[in-house]
SEPA-778451 format. One record per residue (C-alpha): x, y, z; residue in three letters. Coordinates in nm, 3 decimals, padded with zeros to 5 digits. Example, Ala and Ser with C-alpha at 12.3 -4.5 7.8 and 13.67 -1.06 7.14 Angstrom:
// SEPA-778451
R         u         v         w    aa
R    01.230   -00.450    00.780   Ala
R    01.367   -00.106    00.714   Ser
This chain:
// SEPA-778451
R         u         v         w    aa
R    01.009    02.085    01.396   Met
R    00.990    02.269    01.052   Pro
R    00.664    02.294    00.883   Asp
R    00.577    02.206    00.531   Ser
R    00.633    02.570    00.411   Gln
R    00.993    02.544    00.534   Ala
R    01.054    02.234    00.374   Leu
R    01.121    02.161    00.005   Asp
R    01.118    01.845   -00.216   Leu
R    01.512    01.822   -00.184   Ala
R    01.466    01.757    00.201   Asp
R    01.300    01.442    00.145   Phe
R    01.557    01.298   -00.110   Glu
R    01.816    01.015   -00.025   Tyr
R    02.068    00.811   -00.200   Glu
R    01.999    00.432   -00.199   Leu
R    02.197    00.164   -00.350   Pro
R    02.016   -00.035   -00.570   Pro
R    02.102   -00.368   -00.390   Ser
R    01.877   -00.245   -00.095   Leu
R    01.558   -00.262   -00.299   Ile
R    01.416   -00.590   -00.180   Ala
R    01.311   -00.804   -00.491   Gln
R    01.132   -01.080   -00.290   Lys
R    00.979   -01.102    00.056   Pro
R    01.141   -01.288    00.362   Cys
R    01.079   -01.653    00.351   Ala
R    00.917   -01.626    00.694   Val
R    00.710   -01.298    00.741   Arg
R    00.820   -01.201    01.094   His
R    01.171   -01.271    01.028   Glu
R    01.232   -00.907    00.851   Ser
R    01.412   -00.650    01.053   Arg
R    01.251   -00.388    01.273   Leu
R    01.405   -00.038    01.325   Leu
R    01.258    00.129    01.638   Tyr
R    01.237    00.510    01.624   Leu
R    01.170    00.689    01.971   Asp
R    01.018    00.995    01.876   Lys
R    01.096    01.174    02.199   Ala
R    01.469    01.124    02.188   Thr
R    01.529    01.045    01.829   Gly
R    01.716    00.735    01.935   Leu
R    01.707    00.430    01.707   Val
R    01.741    00.069    01.803   Ser
R    01.783   -00.220    01.559   His
R    01.540   -00.541    01.632   Arg
R    01.349   -00.788    01.444   Met
R    00.969   -00.777    01.363   Phe
R    00.921   -01.092    01.577   Gly
R    01.003   -00.887    01.892   Asp
R    00.697   -00.670    01.827   Leu
R    00.512   -00.780    02.142   Ala
R    00.815   -00.692    02.346   Asp
R    00.815   -00.346    02.237   Leu
R    00.443   -00.250    02.303   Leu
R    00.249   -00.212    02.616   Lys
R   -00.049   -00.436    02.705   Pro
R   -00.298   -00.162    02.657   Ser
R   -00.190   -00.075    02.327   Asp
R   -00.434   -00.113    02.012   Ile
R   -00.316   -00.218    01.681   Leu
R   -00.526   -00.113    01.381   Val
R   -00.450   -00.292    01.084   Val
R   -00.569   -00.245    00.704   Asn
R   -00.755   -00.565    00.601   Asp
R   -00.794   -00.470    00.229   Thr
R   -00.717   -00.744   -00.027   Arg
R   -00.502   -00.683   -00.331   Val
R   -00.672   -00.804   -00.650   Ile
R   -00.478   -00.967   -00.921   Pro
R   -00.502   -00.644   -01.128   Ala
R   -00.183   -00.675   -01.382   Lys
R   -00.295   -00.822   -01.694   Leu
R   -00.082   -00.877   -02.017   Thr
R   -00.304   -00.842   -02.351   Ala
R   -00.220   -00.877   -02.707   Thr
R   -00.350   -00.645   -02.992   Arg
R   -00.467   -00.758   -03.341   Ser
R   -00.147   -00.617   -03.485   Thr
R    00.051   -00.869   -03.236   Gly
R    00.164   -00.596   -03.015   Gly
R    00.197   -00.640   -02.629   Thr
R   -00.001   -00.422   -02.394   Ile
R    00.047   -00.418   -02.016   Lys
R   -00.262   -00.317   -01.809   Leu
R   -00.308   -00.242   -01.438   Leu
R   -00.660   -00.230   -01.353   Leu
R   -00.746    00.058   -01.109   Leu
R   -01.112    00.057   -01.005   Arg
R   -01.442   -00.035   -01.166   Pro
R   -01.625    00.264   -01.296   Glu
R   -01.927    00.366   -01.078   Pro
R   -02.274    00.246   -01.191   Asp
R   -02.123    00.090   -01.521   Arg
R   -02.090   -00.302   -01.464   Asp
R   -01.803   -00.455   -01.612   Gly
R   -01.604   -00.117   -01.703   Phe
R   -01.291   -00.057   -01.540   Trp
R   -01.032    00.246   -01.548   Gln
R   -00.677    00.099   -01.636   Ala
R   -00.332    00.237   -01.650   Met
R   -00.190    00.104   -01.998   Val
R    00.151    00.084   -02.156   Thr
R    00.193    00.173   -02.438   Pro
R   -00.126    00.336   -02.480   Ile
R   -00.032    00.575   -02.780   Arg
R   -00.195    00.383   -03.069   Arg
R   -00.481    00.228   -02.902   Leu
R   -00.807    00.302   -03.034   Arg
R   -01.171    00.313   -02.875   Thr
R   -01.375   -00.012   -02.989   Gly
R   -01.050   -00.229   -03.028   Glu
R   -01.068   -00.563   -02.856   Thr
R   -00.754   -00.694   -02.680   Leu
R   -00.684   -01.044   -02.619   Leu
R   -00.570   -01.174   -02.273   Val
R   -00.431   -01.534   -02.237   Gln
R   -00.515   -01.678   -01.917   Gly
R   -00.361   -02.001   -01.768   Arg
R   -00.657   -02.212   -01.882   Thr
R   -00.841   -02.010   -02.131   Glu
R   -00.849   -01.683   -02.330   Gln
R   -01.057   -01.333   -02.256   Phe
R   -01.137   -01.057   -02.470   His
R   -01.109   -00.683   -02.346   Val
R   -01.261   -00.398   -02.503   Lys
R   -01.135   -00.046   -02.549   Val
R   -01.438    00.157   -02.450   Ser
R   -01.282    00.500   -02.376   Asp
R   -00.964    00.722   -02.302   Val
R   -00.983    00.949   -02.011   Thr
R   -00.711    01.154   -01.795   Val
R   -00.632    01.071   -01.426   Gly
R   -00.565    01.331   -01.172   Met
R   -00.182    01.268   -01.244   Asp
R   -00.232    01.410   -01.570   Gly
R   -00.177    01.093   -01.751   His
R   -00.391    00.902   -02.009   Lys
R   -00.594    00.612   -01.885   Arg
R   -00.816    00.349   -02.039   Leu
R   -01.175    00.250   -01.967   Val
R   -01.212   -00.103   -02.081   Val
R   -01.496   -00.331   -02.062   Tyr
R   -01.432   -00.682   -01.896   Leu
R   -01.760   -00.845   -01.895   Gly
R   -02.032   -00.942   -01.656   Gln
R   -01.938   -00.982   -01.302   Pro
R   -01.874   -01.350   -01.331   Lys
R   -01.669   -01.306   -01.630   Glu
R   -01.435   -01.016   -01.454   Val
R   -01.399   -01.287   -01.159   Phe
R   -01.287   -01.547   -01.410   Asn
R   -01.059   -01.314   -01.594   Leu
R   -00.874   -01.194   -01.273   Leu
R   -00.845   -01.536   -01.113   Gln
R   -00.724   -01.698   -01.455   Asp
R   -00.509   -01.444   -01.629   Ala
R   -00.451   -01.149   -01.333   Gly
R   -00.110   -01.128   -01.190   Gln
R    00.002   -00.968   -00.864   Ala
R    00.042   -00.573   -00.927   Pro
R    00.400   -00.546   -00.807   Leu
R    00.543   -00.214   -00.790   Pro
R    00.788   -00.099   -01.081   Pro
R    01.101   -00.129   -00.884   Tyr
R    01.071   -00.513   -00.840   Ile
R    01.223   -00.588   -01.157   Thr
R    01.281   -00.968   -01.149   Arg
R    01.105   -01.126   -01.443   Ser
R    00.945   -01.467   -01.476   Phe
R    00.983   -01.463   -01.838   Ala
R    01.326   -01.523   -01.803   Asp
R    01.260   -01.881   -01.688   Asn
R    01.204   -02.143   -01.938   Lys
R    00.993   -02.372   -01.726   Asn
R    00.645   -02.252   -01.782   Arg
R    00.520   -02.464   -01.459   Gln
R    00.774   -02.302   -01.225   Asn
R    00.705   -01.980   -01.382   Asn
R    00.335   -02.003   -01.303   Gln
R    00.415   -02.135   -00.936   Leu
R    00.628   -01.828   -00.891   Lys
R    00.340   -01.598   -00.990   Gln
R    00.093   -01.774   -00.785   Glu
R    00.334   -01.723   -00.491   Asp
R    00.335   -01.356   -00.531   Asp
R   -00.047   -01.353   -00.547   Leu
R   -00.032   -01.505   -00.172   Glu
R    00.257   -01.309   -00.030   Arg
R    00.180   -00.975   -00.187   Tyr
R   -00.126   -01.015    00.080   Gln
R   -00.123   -00.945    00.436   Thr
R   -00.264   -01.220    00.659   Ile
R   -00.560   -00.989    00.747   Phe
R   -00.659   -00.946    00.379   Ala
R   -01.014   -00.993    00.360   Asn
R   -01.204   -00.712    00.140   Ala
R   -01.084   -00.718   -00.224   Pro
R   -01.011   -00.370   -00.386   Gly
R   -00.683   -00.281   -00.357   Ala
R   -00.412   -00.231   -00.640   Val
R   -00.123   -00.242   -00.400   Ala
R   -00.056   -00.389   -00.078   Ala
R   -00.067   -00.202    00.271   Pro
R    00.296   -00.324    00.302   Thr
R    00.341   -00.258    00.675   Ala
R    00.104   -00.556    00.737   Gly
R    00.311   -00.798    00.517   Leu
R    00.525   -00.876    00.846   His
R    00.273   -01.016    01.064   Phe
R    00.242   -01.368    01.108   Ser
R    00.006   -01.602    01.288   Asp
R    00.305   -01.643    01.560   Leu
R    00.318   -01.232    01.587   Val
R   -00.052   -01.205    01.646   Val
R   -00.043   -01.485    01.886   Thr
R    00.229   -01.315    02.096   Ala
R    00.037   -00.967    02.085   Leu
R   -00.293   -01.136    02.207   Glu
R   -00.128   -01.329    02.468   Lys
R    00.021   -00.991    02.595   Lys
R   -00.306   -00.852    02.615   Gly
R   -00.251   -00.622    02.306   Ile
R   -00.581   -00.558    02.084   Thr
R   -00.603   -00.583    01.733   Leu
R   -00.883   -00.408    01.514   Cys
R   -00.941   -00.355    01.157   Arg
R   -01.024   -00.083    00.889   Ile
R   -01.044   -00.090    00.533   Thr
R   -00.874    00.134    00.275   Leu
R   -00.823    00.029   -00.077   His
R   -00.477    00.140   -00.175   Val
R   -00.511    00.307   -00.517   Gly
R   -00.290    00.427   -00.800   Pro
R   -00.189    00.743   -00.604   Gly
R    00.052    00.527   -00.415   Thr
R    00.291    00.517   -00.716   Phe
R    00.249    00.890   -00.778   Lys
R    00.580    01.070   -00.725   Pro
R    00.566    01.428   -00.582   Ile
R    00.678    01.632   -00.882   Ser
R    00.599    01.989   -00.768   Gly
R    00.605    02.154   -00.435   Ser
R    00.535    01.973   -00.123   Ile
R    00.244    02.186   -00.037   Val
R    00.062    02.151   -00.393   Ser
R    00.067    01.777   -00.420   His
R   -00.253    01.597   -00.427   Asn
R   -00.368    01.240   -00.376   Ile
R   -00.633    01.051   -00.576   Glu
R   -00.939    00.959   -00.366   Pro
R   -00.953    00.623   -00.229   Glu
R   -01.235    00.424   -00.070   Glu
R   -01.224    00.327    00.313   Tyr
R   -01.446    00.192    00.559   Thr
R   -01.420    00.224    00.925   Ile
R   -01.655   -00.025    01.108   Pro
R   -01.874    00.080    01.415   His
R   -01.716   -00.175    01.618   Ala
R   -01.355   -00.037    01.555   Thr
R   -01.496    00.346    01.604   Ala
R   -01.622    00.243    01.933   Thr
R   -01.327    00.037    02.054   Leu
R   -01.072    00.315    01.961   Ile
R   -01.281    00.577    02.112   Asn
R   -01.303    00.404    02.431   Ser
R   -00.925    00.341    02.454   Ala
R   -00.838    00.688    02.391   Arg
R   -01.080    00.824    02.668   Ser
R   -00.872    00.566    02.874   Ala
R   -00.531    00.667    02.773   Gly
R   -00.434    00.396    02.572   Arg
R   -00.218    00.429    02.265   Arg
R   -00.332    00.369    01.918   Ile
R   -00.094    00.238    01.661   Ile
R   -00.148    00.249    01.294   Ala
R   -00.037   -00.036    01.090   Val
R    00.071    00.155    00.784   Gly
R    00.014    00.481    00.623   Thr
R   -00.287    00.348    00.490   Thr
R   -00.459    00.287    00.819   Thr
R   -00.297    00.612    00.946   Cys
R   -00.482    00.823    00.663   Arg
R   -00.813    00.639    00.699   Ala
R   -00.813    00.707    01.080   Leu
R   -00.715    01.056    01.069   Glu
R   -00.970    01.088    00.761   Ser
R   -01.262    00.976    00.976   Ala
R   -01.202    01.188    01.308   Thr
R   -01.396    01.490    01.380   Val
R   -01.277    01.698    01.698   Gln
R   -01.074    01.385    01.835   Gly
R   -01.381    01.168    01.790   Val
R   -01.347    00.877    01.529   Leu
R   -01.661    00.833    01.330   Gln
R   -01.756    00.515    01.141   Ser
R   -01.752    00.521    00.781   Lys
R   -01.912    00.284    00.507   Glu
R   -01.743    00.309    00.187   Lys
R   -01.630    00.686    00.252   Ala
R   -01.360    00.842    00.020   Ser
R   -01.065    01.017    00.129   Thr
R   -00.760    01.227   -00.050   Ser
R   -00.609    01.310    00.268   Leu
R   -00.250    01.427    00.221   Tyr
R   -00.045    01.437    00.539   Ile
R    00.246    01.658    00.559   Arg
R    00.485    01.825    00.823   Pro
R    00.249    02.040    01.039   Gly
R   -00.046    01.792    01.043   Phe
R   -00.230    01.783    01.353   Pro
R   -00.264    01.414    01.442   Phe
R   -00.581    01.354    01.654   Gln
R   -00.609    00.968    01.684   Ile
R   -00.272    00.792    01.581   Val
R    00.000    00.764    01.868   Asp
R    00.234    00.520    01.701   Gly
R    00.314    00.402    01.358   Leu
R    00.436    00.063    01.208   Ile
R    00.567    00.139    00.848   Thr
R    00.806    00.020    00.559   Asn
R    01.080    00.245    00.426   Phe
R    00.943    00.465    00.146   His
R    01.047    00.588   -00.191   Leu
R    01.251    00.923   -00.190   Ser
R    01.048    01.212   -00.260   Arg
R    00.729    01.003   -00.209   Ser
R    00.400    01.149   -00.044   Ser
R    00.439    00.831    00.190   Leu
R    00.779    00.962    00.315   Leu
R    00.638    01.305    00.356   Val
R    00.370    01.130    00.587   Leu
R    00.604    00.946    00.810   Val
R    00.818    01.274    00.832   Ser
R    00.509    01.459    00.952   Ala
R    00.451    01.192    01.238   Phe
R    00.820    01.117    01.337   Ala
R    00.968    01.461    01.272   Gly
R    01.184    01.528    00.973   His
R    01.522    01.545    01.121   Thr
R    01.482    01.222    01.322   Ala
R    01.322    01.033    01.024   Leu
R    01.605    01.129    00.786   Met
R    01.863    01.019    01.056   Asn
R    01.676    00.703    01.088   Ala
R    01.703    00.611    00.703   Tyr
R    02.049    00.707    00.710   Lys
R    02.111    00.449    00.977   Gln
R    01.903    00.196    00.797   Ala
R    02.098    00.229    00.491   Ile
R    02.430    00.190    00.661   Glu
R    02.272   -00.119    00.830   Asn
R    02.160   -00.256    00.503   Lys
R    01.797   -00.292    00.551   Tyr
R    01.585   -00.387    00.278   Arg
R    01.367   -00.124    00.146   Phe
R    01.031   -00.066    00.019   Phe
R    00.715   -00.313   -00.021   Ser
R    00.901   -00.635    00.041   Tyr
R    01.168   -00.477    00.247   Gly
R    01.191   -00.417    00.630   Asp
R    00.995   -00.214    00.864   Ser
R    00.990    00.076    01.126   Met
R    00.798    00.113    01.455   Leu
R    00.785    00.468    01.564   Ile
R    00.657    00.556    01.904   Leu
């Protein structure tokens, strides 16, 4: 397998018909398709996600990310009447009520300016506190949202699901305001996994979206063990690779490995059981917290781990993942795990077989 020095960005490009970008989730979570890639042979088979238990061993450990996506997308109005789109990213450390936000357009905004946010039942005021620059080189705002209760009310009443930009369907086209609101609330629910518990992500750990109670019951009935970690998916998930593969970096993200999870996984590995990460976020958290083959428990740690071909995986034996954007760090990570040639061939077959791509799309199992 070539290492990252032998690959360039062009090796992670592929042509995708726009019609294969999923604009909405499956009506039933586990009715998404599942492409199964055998790492040892490179062979691909086509299944349904509901078949997952049949493809795994009773001794397997599945590790899921239980982060919960916050309704971080806001629409605000300036005093001049202009419309501003905000994506709240994270609270400022040690500054209650202050948040970093990606904002469009940002050019004419000034510190001290107050923006009006119209919620479903009341109005809110967001004050522009400062302008900063993120690791991606783009300007961001620091905004003041109010005291914790006010922030909670704002997000619950006015926040929308922070769907990625390639989901282009518009609720504004629907003249029925009540039906429009119901569709937005549906996204707030469906852009969460059934494991979602710890609020803090601005994007879903999408590999987990395919799990349903029925699938979990089938896994448990077979003897497969599920355990949890938390990694709050941050804005780095949207950042494309613009330079070389080697020089790319990822913004820090907060993660937690519970003591019970670390103990279970270390014991399972000692017994020769497979550890299967549900999603690239889970994979990054597990590999970030591993020292000399031993998984450490962590409480609100930070990781900017960027996995590329040549990375020495220490914990993860299998991976469940979605289909990722061309030229993305996520595609590079999955290539590092599966092997570049095998992965790109699998993507070719997925396109030929009209799999649905990206966040609301279909899934892959790599073992």
